[in-house]
mmCIF file of the C-alpha atoms, coordinates in Angstrom:
data_MODEL
# 
_entry.id   MODEL 
# 
loop_
_atom_site.group_PDB 
_atom_site.id 
_atom_site.type_symbol 
_atom_site.label_atom_id 
_atom_site.label_alt_id 
_atom_site.label_comp_id 
_atom_site.label_asym_id 
_atom_site.label_entity_id 
_atom_site.label_seq_id 
_atom_site.pdbx_PDB_ins_code 
_atom_site.Cartn_x 
_atom_site.Cartn_y 
_atom_site.Cartn_z 
_atom_site.occupancy 
_atom_site.B_iso_or_equiv 
_atom_site.pdbx_formal_charge 
_atom_site.auth_seq_id 
_atom_site.auth_comp_id 
_atom_site.auth_asym_id 
_atom_site.auth_atom_id 
_atom_site.pdbx_PDB_model_num 
ATOM 1  C CA . MET A 1 1  ? 16.768 -119.920 130.645 1.00 0.00 ? 1  MET A CA 1 
ATOM 2  C CA . ILE A 1 2  ? 14.749 -121.872 128.163 1.00 0.00 ? 2  ILE A CA 1 
ATOM 3  C CA . THR A 1 3  ? 11.233 -121.307 126.888 1.00 0.00 ? 3  THR A CA 1 
ATOM 4  C CA . ASP A 1 4  ? 8.682  -124.125 126.720 1.00 0.00 ? 4  ASP A CA 1 
ATOM 5  C CA . ASP A 1 5  ? 5.934  -124.608 124.097 1.00 0.00 ? 5  ASP A CA 1 
ATOM 6  C CA . GLN A 1 6  ? 3.565  -122.218 125.916 1.00 0.00 ? 6  GLN A CA 1 
ATOM 7  C CA . GLY A 1 7  ? 6.145  -119.420 126.058 1.00 0.00 ? 7  GLY A CA 1 
ATOM 8  C CA . ASN A 1 8  ? 6.931  -119.887 129.755 1.00 0.00 ? 8  ASN A CA 1 
ATOM 9  C CA . ASN A 1 9  ? 10.509 -119.257 130.840 1.00 0.00 ? 9  ASN A CA 1 
ATOM 10 C CA . GLN A 1 10 ? 12.109 -122.095 132.794 1.00 0.00 ? 10 GLN A CA 1 
ATOM 11 C CA . LEU A 1 11 ? 15.530 -122.663 134.261 1.00 0.00 ? 11 LEU A CA 1 
ATOM 12 C CA . ALA A 1 12 ? 17.557 -125.381 132.590 1.00 0.00 ? 12 ALA A CA 1 
ATOM 13 C CA . VAL A 1 13 ? 18.890 -127.767 135.208 1.00 0.00 ? 13 VAL A CA 1 
ATOM 14 C CA . ALA A 1 14 ? 21.489 -130.430 134.506 1.00 0.00 ? 14 ALA A CA 1 
ATOM 15 C CA . HIS A 1 15 ? 21.743 -133.506 136.686 1.00 0.00 ? 15 HIS A CA 1 
ATOM 16 C CA . ASP A 1 16 ? 25.107 -135.245 136.666 1.00 0.00 ? 16 ASP A CA 1 
ATOM 17 C CA . ASP A 1 17 ? 25.393 -138.914 137.531 1.00 0.00 ? 17 ASP A CA 1 
ATOM 18 C CA . HIS A 1 18 ? 27.520 -139.658 140.561 1.00 0.00 ? 18 HIS A CA 1 
ATOM 19 C CA . VAL A 1 19 ? 29.363 -142.898 141.118 1.00 0.00 ? 19 VAL A CA 1 
ATOM 20 C CA . GLY A 1 20 ? 29.544 -143.962 144.710 1.00 0.00 ? 20 GLY A CA 1 
ATOM 21 C CA . LYS A 1 21 ? 28.308 -146.214 147.446 1.00 0.00 ? 21 LYS A CA 1 
ATOM 22 C CA . VAL A 1 22 ? 24.695 -146.962 148.162 1.00 0.00 ? 22 VAL A CA 1 
ATOM 23 C CA . PHE A 1 23 ? 23.339 -146.486 151.663 1.00 0.00 ? 23 PHE A CA 1 
ATOM 24 C CA . VAL A 1 24 ? 19.997 -147.568 153.092 1.00 0.00 ? 24 VAL A CA 1 
ATOM 25 C CA . ALA A 1 25 ? 18.322 -145.383 155.697 1.00 0.00 ? 25 ALA A CA 1 
ATOM 26 C CA . ILE A 1 26 ? 17.404 -147.337 158.829 1.00 0.00 ? 26 ILE A CA 1 
ATOM 27 C CA . GLY A 1 27 ? 15.740 -144.962 161.238 1.00 0.00 ? 27 GLY A CA 1 
ATOM 28 C CA . ARG A 1 28 ? 18.249 -142.151 161.730 1.00 0.00 ? 28 ARG A CA 1 
ATOM 29 C CA . MET A 1 29 ? 21.199 -144.306 160.683 1.00 0.00 ? 29 MET A CA 1 
ATOM 30 C CA . ARG A 1 30 ? 22.594 -145.167 157.245 1.00 0.00 ? 30 ARG A CA 1 
ATOM 31 C CA . MET A 1 31 ? 23.800 -148.675 156.363 1.00 0.00 ? 31 MET A CA 1 
ATOM 32 C CA . CYS A 1 32 ? 26.533 -149.049 153.746 1.00 0.00 ? 32 CYS A CA 1 
ATOM 33 C CA . LEU A 1 33 ? 25.474 -151.808 151.358 1.00 0.00 ? 33 LEU A CA 1 
ATOM 34 C CA . VAL A 1 34 ? 29.116 -152.679 150.693 1.00 0.00 ? 34 VAL A CA 1 
ATOM 35 C CA . CYS A 1 35 ? 30.404 -153.340 154.226 1.00 0.00 ? 35 CYS A CA 1 
ATOM 36 C CA . GLU A 1 36 ? 27.005 -153.480 155.995 1.00 0.00 ? 36 GLU A CA 1 
ATOM 37 C CA . GLN A 1 37 ? 28.103 -151.103 158.785 1.00 0.00 ? 37 GLN A CA 1 
ATOM 38 C CA . LEU A 1 38 ? 25.797 -148.465 160.278 1.00 0.00 ? 38 LEU A CA 1 
ATOM 39 C CA . PHE A 1 39 ? 26.730 -144.771 160.243 1.00 0.00 ? 39 PHE A CA 1 
ATOM 40 C CA . THR A 1 40 ? 25.181 -141.466 161.245 1.00 0.00 ? 40 THR A CA 1 
ATOM 41 C CA . ARG A 1 41 ? 24.275 -139.244 158.318 1.00 0.00 ? 41 ARG A CA 1 
ATOM 42 C CA . ARG A 1 42 ? 27.456 -137.192 158.733 1.00 0.00 ? 42 ARG A CA 1 
ATOM 43 C CA . ALA A 1 43 ? 29.687 -140.252 159.155 1.00 0.00 ? 43 ALA A CA 1 
ATOM 44 C CA . ALA A 1 44 ? 28.079 -141.896 156.092 1.00 0.00 ? 44 ALA A CA 1 
ATOM 45 C CA . SER A 1 45 ? 29.024 -138.854 154.049 1.00 0.00 ? 45 SER A CA 1 
ATOM 46 C CA . GLY A 1 46 ? 32.657 -139.316 155.032 1.00 0.00 ? 46 GLY A CA 1 
ATOM 47 C CA . HIS A 1 47 ? 32.534 -143.102 154.623 1.00 0.00 ? 47 HIS A CA 1 
ATOM 48 C CA . ALA A 1 48 ? 31.196 -142.704 151.074 1.00 0.00 ? 48 ALA A CA 1 
ATOM 49 C CA . LYS A 1 49 ? 34.570 -141.284 150.055 1.00 0.00 ? 49 LYS A CA 1 
ATOM 50 C CA . LEU A 1 50 ? 36.621 -144.146 151.544 1.00 0.00 ? 50 LEU A CA 1 
ATOM 51 C CA . ALA A 1 51 ? 37.347 -147.613 150.217 1.00 0.00 ? 51 ALA A CA 1 
ATOM 52 C CA . CYS A 1 52 ? 35.606 -150.432 152.045 1.00 0.00 ? 52 CYS A CA 1 
ATOM 53 C CA . TRP A 1 53 ? 34.984 -154.108 151.395 1.00 0.00 ? 53 TRP A CA 1 
ATOM 54 C CA . ASP A 1 54 ? 32.079 -156.460 151.803 1.00 0.00 ? 54 ASP A CA 1 
ATOM 55 C CA . SER A 1 55 ? 31.599 -157.902 155.279 1.00 0.00 ? 55 SER A CA 1 
ATOM 56 C CA . ALA A 1 56 ? 32.649 -161.438 154.211 1.00 0.00 ? 56 ALA A CA 1 
ATOM 57 C CA . ARG A 1 57 ? 36.030 -160.152 153.019 1.00 0.00 ? 57 ARG A CA 1 
ATOM 58 C CA . CYS A 1 58 ? 36.525 -158.132 156.222 1.00 0.00 ? 58 CYS A CA 1 
ATOM 59 C CA . GLU A 1 59 ? 35.793 -161.213 158.352 1.00 0.00 ? 59 GLU A CA 1 
ATOM 60 C CA . SER A 1 60 ? 38.234 -163.380 156.382 1.00 0.00 ? 60 SER A CA 1 
ATOM 61 C CA . GLU A 1 61 ? 40.955 -160.701 156.719 1.00 0.00 ? 61 GLU A CA 1 
ATOM 62 C CA . LYS A 1 62 ? 40.356 -160.514 160.493 1.00 0.00 ? 62 LYS A CA 1 
ATOM 63 C CA . ARG A 1 63 ? 40.671 -164.295 160.805 1.00 0.00 ? 63 ARG A CA 1 
ATOM 64 C CA . GLY A 1 64 ? 43.899 -164.203 158.769 1.00 0.00 ? 64 GLY A CA 1 
ATOM 65 C CA . LYS A 1 65 ? 45.447 -161.589 161.077 1.00 0.00 ? 65 LYS A CA 1 
ATOM 66 C CA . GLN A 1 66 ? 44.505 -163.547 164.204 1.00 0.00 ? 66 GLN A CA 1 
ATOM 67 C CA . ARG A 1 67 ? 46.504 -166.620 163.110 1.00 0.00 ? 67 ARG A CA 1 
# 
């Protein structure tokens, strides 16, 4: 606990920075700003821990495999 200027006790809270993917909420879904795919909240949590690529790279890889 810490005490402020008025003598009030307050809890000290530390906020750590987290590196990860950014998602945008669209209704009840979450869109990954890296690969632009939509996920449920639970699936987005799992997807945040996986490697993914931007949608342009995914499309070029798909075209390469089809040849």
